[in-house]
Structures are given as C-alpha cells and as structure tokens.
N, C-alpha and C positions, 0 to 999 in steps of 0.2 A: 504494500500500500504506500502510495506516495505521501510523504509528510508535508504538511503545510509550512511554508517558510515565513518566518516573522522577522521584521526589521525593527530593531529596538533603538530608541534614542533616550539615553539616560544621563544623569549627572556624572561627574568624575568618579572613577574607581568603582563602577557598579559591580564588577566581578569580585571585588574584595569583600562584598557583603557589608554589613553594618558594623562599624567599629564599636568595641565594647567599652572604651574609655573616653570620657569627656576630655576635650582639649584644654587642660588647665593652663598650659603655657600661653596659648592665644588669649585666654581670659585674663590672665595677669597682665599681659602686654596691653590689652584693651583698657583695663581698669587704671593702669598706671598712666597711659596716654591721656585718658579722660581727666585725670587729676593734674596733668602737666608735671608729672613727677619723674625724675631721673632714677635709674637703677640704684645709684649711690644713695639718693635720698630715701628710697624705699627701704634699703638695707639699714640705714641709720635709724629710721623710725621703727623698724621691726624689733630693734634691740638685740640683734644677734644673728641675723641672716647673712651667710657668706655670699658675697657678690658672685662667686663662681657657681654657687648653687642656683642663684637667681637666673644667671645666664643659661645654665643647663635646663632649667624648667622652661624658660621662655622659648628656647630653641628646640624644645621637644626631646632633648637627650634624657631628661627625667620626665617620663610621661605619667607616672603615678607617684607623686610626692608623698613623703611620710606625713603623719599627723603633725609631728613637731614642725616640719617645714611649712605645712599649710597654716598652722597657727601663727608662725612668724610672718608669712605672707599677708595673712588677714590683718594682723596688727599693723604692719607697715602700710597697708592700703586703707586702713581705717574702716574695715568691714569685719564680717565674721566668716568662719570657714563655710558655713551654710550659704552665706551671701555669695561667696566665690562660686560654689556649685550651682546655685540658682542662676547666676549670670552665665555660667558655662552652658547651661541648658538653653538659655535664651539665644546664645550664639550658635547653637547646634540645631540645624533644621530637622533633625530627628525628633526634637522635642518642641520646637516652636518655628512656625513657618507662615509667612504672609505670602500667599500665592495669587495667581490670576487664572482666568479661564484657559490660558495656554497650557497650564499644568506643570508638574514637576518633571515628568518624563512621558514618553509616548511609545507604544508598541503597535507596529503596523503589520497586520496579516494581509500582505499585498494580494495574494491570489484569492483571498476570501472577500476582499473589499471591506475589511473591518479595521477600525483603529480603536485602540484603548488609550485614553488620555487620563493619566493619574493626577489628581489634585493633591495627593498626599506623598510624602517622601517614601523611599523604599522601606517597606516594613513587612514582616511575615504575619503580623497580627491583624492588620486592617487595610482595606483598600477602599478609597472613595474617588470616583472619577466619572468619566462618561465614555460611552460607546458611540462611535460614528459608523453608521451602517449605510453603505451605498445602495442605490436602487437595485431591486431584484437580488439582493444578497442576504445571507442568513448567518446566524450564529447560535450556539447552544452550549450546553455543559461540556460537550466533547471538545469544543474549541478552547474553552477556558481551563479545562482540566482541573476541576475543583469539586470537592465534596462537602464544603461547608455551607454557610448561609448566604443567600443572595437577596438583595432588594433592588428592583429595577423600576424606574419611573420614566415614562416617555416625556421628553422635553419638547421635541419637534417631530412631527410626522405621525406615523401609525405603523405598528408591526402586527403580524399575525403568525400563528403557529400552533404547536401542540405541547402539552405537558402530560406525560404518561398517558397519551392517547386522547386527552381532552382538548378540544379546540379552544384557542385563546385569541382574542382580538383586543389589542391595547391601543387606545387613542391617546392624544395629547392630554397629559394630566393624570392618566391612569397608571397604576403600578402593579407589580407582581412581587410576591414574597415566596421564596423557595428555600427549603432546607433539606439536609440529608442527601441521599443519593438519587433524588428525583430527576429524571431526564426531561429536558425541554429543548425546543427548537423554535426560533423566531425569525421571520423573514420580512424584509421591507418590500412590499408589493407596489409601492407608489413611486412615481418618477423622481421625487426629490429625496435628498439624503435625510435619513432619520438620525436623531440624537437621543440617547437614553442615559439617565443618571444610573450609575452602578455602585452599589455598596456591597462589600463582601467581607465575611469574617470566617476563617483567616483570609489573608490577601489572596486573590485568585491568580496573580502572576508572580508572586514572590519566589516560587520554586524554580523559576527560570533564571535566577540571579545567584 
C-alpha cells in the first residue's frame, strides 16, 4: 500500500523533541538586561556568586544550576528562585505563547489535499489547530493516526461522511465529538475549501516528531 506523504513545517529543532529543562541562562540574561545590571554588579549584590559561575549559567554551560547558585542569582537580581522559574516559563513557548491564525507549525498531506495548522507548540498532551480541506477531498482517523479524543467544529464550509456506518453532515457552526477507537471519515463535497477547528487529547500529530 502506498503511504501518504506529508510535508511538515515546524519550528527549530523539531526532531529533538521537547527539551526537559527550562533555559535558566537566557532568563538570567533577560532579567539582568531589564535591570540595566552588569554581571559584576549582579555578583556583588548576590553576596557570593562567582563571576565564572554566572558566565557559565548565562552561556548554557551550566544548564541546571544548584539550589545554592539559584539562591545567589535570585538575591543578586532582587527576585526569588520561584520568580526566576516563572519568568523562564514565560520565555519558553512550551508554557506561554501568543500566536496568530498562521499557527505555530503546519503539516501538509499534499496528495490528500489536507493541511493541519497547529495553534499550539509541539506537545504530546494536547493539540489545538485547524484542518484545511480542499474541495472533493477527505480525511479521517486513519489519516491522523490517533486513538484519543477529538473535537471538530466547522468554521467554513460543510463536510459530510460517516462515523461507524452512521451518516454525518456538518454545516458551519456544527461540531463533532469523538473518543476511543471510533472510525470516521469526512469529505468536502463543495467547491470551496473547508476549514475545521480540531482539538485532540493527546496530540494527534505528536508521534511524528
């Protein structure tokens, strides 16, 4: 059987998966710059931080600083250890992201006439985005390769198909909820492109990265 070919456009380093450690060095550099503070001044205010350690943290040579180092950094920056971690999360789009309708990344199933545009960063737990379905094209659970929970909402156009043998017609504003191993197939029978909101738990495309 010929496999469907997908073209993927993703952020930097998608093949590396999602890093496990927050970027503390970037966070410290950001906080220090916001305060107009030099590295020497930060070390002086910390009451004991070695400038070489600060440089190693900021340049990423020390990716997981000790509690003692974090306490010195927080004292020098005039914040708390938890404050550093909260800011690190705000600087990491795995935790906080302001996006647009263009999405964070896109997967194109060229031969199927289907595009998946994700509004969320790469994550195995959750996917929220939209499906762009060209005229007279279809998609279903087999294409997405997913056994979790789906929620579909028709944003533009109309799709028709079947779920476990039951006929389904979804017009603009109508939605479909599906969980478990239920099979479905939806086709765009109209001349204009259809657009559907898709939410899935876990993420329907994470296994490809």
